[in-house]
VEXDREN-2710 file (C-alpha; in Angstrom, 1 decimal):
% VEXDREN-2710
k/r/px/py/pz
1/MET/70.2/70.1/-33.6
2/ILE/70.4/70.5/-29.8
3/LYS/71.1/67.1/-28.1
4/LYS/68.6/66.7/-25.2
5/THR/68.7/64.4/-22.2
6/PRO/65.5/62.8/-20.6
7/ARG/65.8/65.1/-17.5
8/PRO/67.8/67.9/-16.0
9/GLN/71.4/66.7/-15.2
10/PRO/73.6/67.7/-12.2
11/ASN/77.0/69.2/-12.7
12/ASP/79.8/66.7/-13.4
13/GLY/81.2/65.3/-10.2
14/VAL/78.1/65.6/-8.1
15/MET/77.0/62.0/-8.5
16/LYS/80.3/60.8/-7.4
17/ILE/79.8/62.2/-4.0
18/ASN/78.8/59.9/-1.1
19/ALA/76.5/62.1/0.8
20/TYR/77.8/62.9/4.4
21/VAL/76.2/60.7/7.0
22/PRO/76.2/62.1/10.6
23/GLY/76.8/59.9/13.5
24/LYS/74.0/58.0/15.2
25/SER/72.1/60.0/17.8
26/ALA/69.6/57.6/19.3
27/ALA/69.5/54.8/21.7
28/PRO/67.0/52.0/22.2
29/ALA/63.7/53.0/23.9
30/GLY/64.0/53.1/27.6
31/VAL/67.8/53.3/27.7
32/LYS/69.6/56.5/28.8
33/LEU/71.4/57.9/25.8
34/HIS/75.1/59.0/26.0
35/LYS/75.8/60.5/22.6
36/LEU/79.4/60.2/21.9
37/SER/79.4/60.1/18.2
38/ALA/79.7/63.9/17.0
39/ASN/82.6/65.4/19.2
40/GLU/80.2/67.6/20.9
41/THR/81.3/69.1/24.4
42/PRO/79.7/67.4/27.4
43/LEU/79.6/70.7/29.2
44/GLY/77.2/72.4/26.8
45/PRO/77.3/76.0/25.9
46/SER/78.3/79.0/28.0
47/PRO/75.3/80.3/30.2
48/LYS/76.2/83.6/28.7
49/ALA/75.5/82.3/25.2
50/ARG/72.1/81.1/26.4
51/GLU/71.2/84.5/27.8
52/ALA/72.3/86.1/24.6
53/MET/70.0/83.8/22.6
54/ILE/67.0/84.8/24.7
55/THR/67.8/88.4/24.2
56/VAL/67.7/88.1/20.4
57/ALA/64.4/86.2/20.5
58/ASP/62.6/89.5/21.0
59/SER/63.7/90.8/17.6
60/LEU/63.6/87.9/15.2
61/GLU/61.8/90.0/12.6
62/ASP/65.0/91.7/12.0
63/TYR/67.6/90.5/9.5
64/PRO/71.0/89.8/11.2
65/ASP/74.1/91.8/10.6
66/GLY/75.2/90.5/7.2
67/SER/78.9/91.3/7.9
68/ALA/78.9/89.8/11.5
69/SER/80.8/92.9/12.6
70/ASP/80.4/92.4/16.3
71/LEU/81.3/88.7/16.2
72/ARG/84.3/89.5/14.0
73/GLY/85.4/92.1/16.4
74/ALA/85.0/89.7/19.4
75/ILE/87.1/87.0/17.6
76/ALA/89.7/89.5/16.7
77/LYS/89.9/90.8/20.4
78/ARG/90.2/87.3/21.7
79/HIS/92.9/86.1/19.4
80/GLY/94.7/89.3/18.6
81/LEU/93.8/89.5/14.9
82/ASN/92.7/91.9/12.3
83/ALA/88.9/91.8/12.0
84/GLU/89.0/92.7/8.4
85/ASN/90.7/89.4/7.8
86/ILE/88.0/87.3/9.5
87/LEU/85.0/85.9/7.7
88/CYS/82.1/84.2/9.5
89/GLY/80.0/81.4/8.1
90/ASN/77.2/78.9/8.8
91/GLY/79.6/76.5/10.4
92/SER/83.3/76.0/9.0
93/ASP/81.7/73.6/6.6
94/GLU/80.2/76.4/4.6
95/LEU/83.4/78.2/4.5
96/LEU/85.3/75.1/3.2
97/GLY/82.6/74.7/0.5
98/LEU/82.9/78.3/-0.5
99/LEU/86.7/78.0/-0.8
100/ALA/86.2/75.0/-3.2
101/GLN/83.5/76.9/-5.1
102/VAL/85.6/79.9/-5.7
103/TYR/89.1/78.4/-6.2
104/LEU/88.4/75.1/-7.9
105/ALA/87.1/74.3/-11.4
106/PRO/87.0/71.3/-13.7
107/GLY/90.6/70.2/-14.5
108/ASP/91.9/71.5/-11.1
109/GLU/93.2/69.2/-8.4
110/ALA/92.9/69.4/-4.6
111/ILE/94.7/67.4/-2.1
112/TYR/93.6/65.9/1.3
113/THR/95.1/63.2/3.5
114/GLU/94.0/59.6/3.6
115/HIS/91.8/59.9/6.8
116/GLY/90.9/63.6/6.3
117/PHE/87.5/65.2/6.9
118/LEU/85.0/63.8/4.3
119/VAL/83.6/67.3/3.6
120/TYR/86.8/68.1/1.8
121/ARG/86.1/65.4/-0.9
122/ILE/82.6/66.6/-1.1
123/GLY/83.5/70.1/-1.7
124/ILE/86.2/69.2/-4.4
125/LEU/83.8/67.0/-6.4
126/ALA/80.9/69.5/-6.2
127/ALA/83.2/72.2/-7.9
128/GLY/84.0/69.6/-10.7
129/ALA/87.6/69.3/-9.7
130/THR/89.6/66.1/-9.0
131/PRO/90.3/64.9/-5.4
132/VAL/93.9/63.6/-4.8
133/VAL/94.5/61.5/-1.6
134/ALA/97.8/61.6/0.1
135/PRO/98.6/58.6/2.3
136/GLU/99.1/59.0/6.0
137/ARG/102.0/57.6/8.2
138/ASP/100.8/56.1/11.5
139/ASN/97.5/57.7/11.0
140/THR/99.2/61.2/10.8
141/ALA/99.4/63.6/7.9
142/ASP/102.6/63.0/6.0
143/ILE/104.0/66.3/4.4
144/ASP/106.3/64.4/2.0
145/ALA/103.5/62.4/0.7
146/ILE/101.4/65.6/0.2
147/LEU/104.2/67.4/-1.6
148/ASP/104.7/64.3/-3.8
149/ARG/101.2/64.7/-5.1
150/VAL/101.4/68.4/-5.9
151/THR/101.3/69.1/-9.7
152/GLU/100.6/72.2/-11.9
153/LYS/96.9/71.4/-11.4
154/THR/97.0/71.6/-7.6
155/ARG/94.9/74.5/-6.4
156/ILE/94.1/73.7/-2.8
157/VAL/95.6/71.4/0.0
158/PHE/93.1/70.7/2.7
159/LEU/94.9/69.8/6.1
160/ALA/93.0/69.2/9.3
161/ASN/95.2/69.8/12.3
162/PRO/94.4/68.0/14.6
163/ASN/92.8/65.5/12.3
164/ASN/89.3/64.0/12.6
165/PRO/88.8/61.0/13.1
166/THR/92.4/60.1/14.2
167/GLY/93.1/63.0/16.6
168/THR/96.6/63.1/15.5
169/TYR/98.4/66.4/14.6
170/ILE/101.6/67.8/12.9
171/PRO/103.9/70.3/14.5
172/MET/104.0/73.9/13.0
173/SER/107.4/73.3/11.7
174/GLU/106.0/70.7/9.3
175/VAL/103.0/73.0/8.4
176/ARG/105.6/75.7/7.5
177/ARG/107.6/73.2/5.4
178/LEU/104.5/72.4/3.5
179/GLN/103.5/76.0/2.8
180/GLU/107.1/76.9/1.8
181/ASN/107.1/74.1/-0.8
182/LEU/103.7/74.7/-2.4
183/PRO/103.2/76.7/-5.6
184/THR/102.3/80.3/-4.7
185/ASP/99.1/80.0/-6.5
186/ALA/97.9/76.9/-4.4
187/LEU/95.9/77.6/-1.3
188/LEU/96.9/75.9/2.0
189/VAL/93.7/75.5/4.1
190/LEU/94.4/74.7/7.8
191/ASP/91.2/73.3/9.4
192/ALA/91.8/73.9/13.1
193/ALA/88.3/72.9/14.4
194/TYR/89.9/71.3/17.5
195/ALA/92.8/73.7/18.1
196/GLU/91.6/74.8/21.6
197/TYR/92.0/71.3/23.0
198/VAL/95.6/70.8/21.9
199/ARG/98.2/70.9/24.8
200/ARG/101.5/70.6/22.8
201/ASN/104.3/73.2/22.7
202/ASP/105.0/72.5/19.0
203/TYR/101.5/73.2/17.9
204/GLU/100.0/76.4/16.4
205/ALA/96.7/76.7/14.9
206/GLY/98.0/78.8/12.0
207/THR/97.2/82.5/12.7
208/GLU/100.8/83.6/12.4
209/LEU/101.4/81.7/9.1
210/VAL/98.2/83.3/7.7
211/ALA/99.4/86.7/8.7
212/ASN/102.6/86.3/6.8
213/SER/101.4/84.5/3.7
214/ASP/99.3/85.1/0.8
215/ASN/98.1/81.6/0.3
216/VAL/97.2/80.3/3.8
217/ILE/93.7/80.2/5.3
218/MET/92.8/78.9/8.8
219/THR/89.2/77.8/9.5
220/ARG/87.8/77.5/13.1
221/THR/84.4/76.6/14.6
222/PHE/82.1/77.3/17.5
223/SER/80.7/73.7/17.3
224/LYS/83.2/72.0/19.5
225/ILE/84.7/73.6/22.6
226/HIS/82.1/76.3/22.7
227/GLY/79.2/74.0/22.4
228/LEU/77.2/75.7/19.7
229/ALA/77.0/72.9/17.3
230/GLY/73.2/73.3/16.9
231/LEU/73.6/76.9/15.9
232/ARG/76.2/76.4/13.0
233/VAL/78.9/79.1/13.5
234/GLY/82.3/79.0/12.0
235/TRP/85.0/81.5/11.0
236/MET/88.1/81.8/8.9
237/TYR/91.3/83.9/9.1
238/ALA/92.6/84.7/5.7
239/PRO/94.5/87.2/3.5
240/GLY/92.4/90.2/2.3
241/PRO/92.0/89.1/-1.3
242/ILE/90.6/85.8/-0.3
243/ILE/88.2/87.4/2.2
244/ASP/87.0/89.7/-0.6
245/ALA/86.5/86.9/-3.1
246/LEU/84.4/84.8/-0.7
247/ASN/82.4/87.7/0.4
248/ARG/81.2/88.2/-3.3
249/VAL/79.6/84.7/-3.4
250/ARG/78.5/83.9/0.2
251/GLY/74.9/84.3/1.3
252/PRO/74.3/87.9/2.3
253/PHE/72.9/86.8/5.8
254/ASN/74.8/83.6/6.1
255/VAL/74.9/83.6/9.9
256/ASN/71.6/84.0/11.7
257/ALA/71.0/86.5/14.5
258/VAL/70.7/84.0/17.3
259/ALA/74.0/82.3/16.2
260/LEU/75.8/85.6/16.0
261/ALA/74.8/86.6/19.5
262/ALA/75.5/83.3/21.2
263/ALA/78.9/83.1/19.5
264/GLU/79.9/86.6/20.6
265/ALA/79.0/85.7/24.2
266/ALA/80.6/82.4/24.1
267/ILE/84.1/83.6/22.9
268/GLU/84.0/86.2/25.6
269/ASP/83.4/83.7/28.3
270/ARG/87.0/82.4/28.9
271/SER/86.1/80.6/32.1
272/MET/83.8/78.2/30.2
273/VAL/86.5/77.4/27.8
274/ASP/88.9/76.7/30.6
275/LYS/86.5/74.3/32.2
276/ALA/86.0/72.4/28.9
277/ILE/89.8/72.2/28.5
278/ALA/90.3/70.9/32.0
279/HIS/87.6/68.4/31.7
280/ASN/89.0/67.0/28.4
281/ASP/92.5/66.9/29.8
282/LYS/91.5/64.7/32.6
283/TRP/89.1/62.4/30.8
284/LEU/91.0/62.1/27.5
285/ALA/94.0/60.7/29.5
286/TRP/91.9/58.5/31.7
287/THR/89.8/56.9/29.1
288/THR/92.7/56.3/26.8
289/ASP/94.6/54.6/29.6
290/GLN/91.6/52.6/30.7
291/LEU/90.9/51.3/27.1
292/ILE/94.6/50.4/26.6
293/ALA/94.5/48.4/29.8
294/LEU/91.6/46.3/28.3
295/GLY/94.0/45.5/25.4
296/LEU/92.5/47.8/22.8
297/ASP/94.7/49.9/20.5
298/VAL/94.0/53.7/20.9
299/THR/95.4/56.2/18.4
300/PRO/97.0/58.9/20.5
301/SER/94.7/62.0/20.3
302/VAL/95.1/65.7/21.1
303/GLY/91.5/66.4/20.5
304/ASN/88.3/65.7/22.4
305/PHE/87.9/62.3/21.0
306/ILE/89.8/59.0/20.5
307/LEU/90.0/56.4/17.8
308/VAL/89.6/52.9/19.2
309/HIS/90.8/49.9/17.3
310/PHE/89.3/46.5/17.9
311/PRO/90.7/42.9/17.4
312/ASP/90.5/41.1/14.1
313/ASP/88.0/38.8/15.5
314/SER/84.5/38.7/14.3
315/ALA/83.1/38.2/17.7
316/ARG/84.9/41.3/19.1
317/SER/84.9/43.5/15.9
318/ALA/84.1/47.2/15.9
319/ALA/80.7/46.5/14.4
320/ARG/79.8/44.0/17.2
321/ALA/81.1/46.5/19.9
322/ASP/79.0/49.2/18.4
323/GLU/75.9/47.1/18.6
324/PHE/76.8/46.1/22.2
325/LEU/77.4/49.7/23.4
326/THR/74.3/51.1/21.5
327/GLU/72.1/48.6/23.3
328/ARG/73.4/50.1/26.7
329/GLY/72.9/53.8/25.5
330/TYR/76.5/54.5/24.5
331/VAL/76.4/55.7/21.0
332/LEU/79.9/56.0/19.3
333/ARG/80.8/56.6/15.6
334/ARG/81.5/54.0/13.0
335/VAL/84.4/55.3/10.8
336/VAL/84.2/52.9/7.9
337/PRO/83.9/55.9/5.2
338/TYR/87.2/57.2/6.7
339/GLY/89.0/54.0/5.9
340/PHE/88.8/52.4/9.5
341/GLU/86.8/49.2/9.0
342/ASN/87.4/47.9/12.5
343/ALA/87.4/51.1/14.6
344/LEU/85.1/53.4/16.6
345/ARG/85.6/57.0/17.3
346/MET/84.5/58.0/20.9
347/THR/83.9/61.5/22.0
348/ILE/85.2/62.3/25.5
349/GLY/81.9/62.7/27.4
350/THR/80.8/63.2/30.9
351/GLU/82.4/61.2/33.7
352/GLU/79.3/58.9/33.7
353/ALA/79.5/58.3/30.0
354/ASN/83.3/57.7/30.0
355/ARG/83.3/55.2/32.9
356/GLY/80.2/53.5/31.3
357/VAL/81.8/52.9/28.0
358/VAL/84.9/51.4/29.8
359/GLU/82.9/49.1/31.9
360/SER/80.7/48.0/28.9
361/LEU/83.8/47.3/26.7
362/LYS/85.2/45.4/29.7
363/GLU/82.1/43.1/29.6
364/PHE/82.1/43.0/25.8
365/LEU/85.7/41.9/25.4
366/ALA/85.3/39.3/28.2
END
């Protein structure tokens, strides 16, 4: 006799997932909003991307190019890559999820670091696999801790470099050491969403390692420095067999026509990227220094955001600071789900926003 349940049941692991909750995006009525909760660029998208979107609006009845050939060609030209090893997706989130779907199964394990991107855990559990958390050292990925947790069940290691929400990174020498000591049948996924912002000589996003390995993947996004978060465009660079496998299961038109056109125009507009880098270089340093001068602890960041730690004082806690700032229109991100009960993540915003946060926190701490 077939055993029946009262209602349809989700796959094992799904109900263990805590749904991803985006940062706040609203301020009290009548207060100017400065949204610093989602690591969006304060400069907005390239004007050329806007123009490309308008042009596509005349032919929305047509399906987009399912292979994203023009965009893949533009990415390949910009970064000196082979277009056949590039796959585009509905944000890099989709690509991370596809990797979990294709390469994980019940009984498998996947590793991510203590304060890693919450989407990794979601993808692992959704595939029915077991998430394994490697502790960090000084809010930075610890390669030895990751390797200590590798077993014969390990199929994927997710490594955000730089990491969100900490803004820390590890040099390429450490990434290579990780790859060299992984089993050859385990994937190393390098999430380089913030790569364009990094100004360190020992940092690499991972393209060379991908080109010389069979088990390394690099994911990138147009949501951050290119200012196209609302269109959801991401891409990966990976060995041919991995691209082939993911192409078999992805949606046939997984990137819409407007997004394809805007992303192609954005990646060709180098001047806009340079402006965003220069703005971040200036205000990341300034904001960090100003907050430290107020007596706050700031995790050193190479991204376009900072993690600000508050005193162990109920009157001056991160929760109270968040309320205080929000009332004044400065919306930052609580990061409790990432393991930081008493910290806020702040995106580097406009000059007005950055100065406003500093002045408001000066008032709050007083």
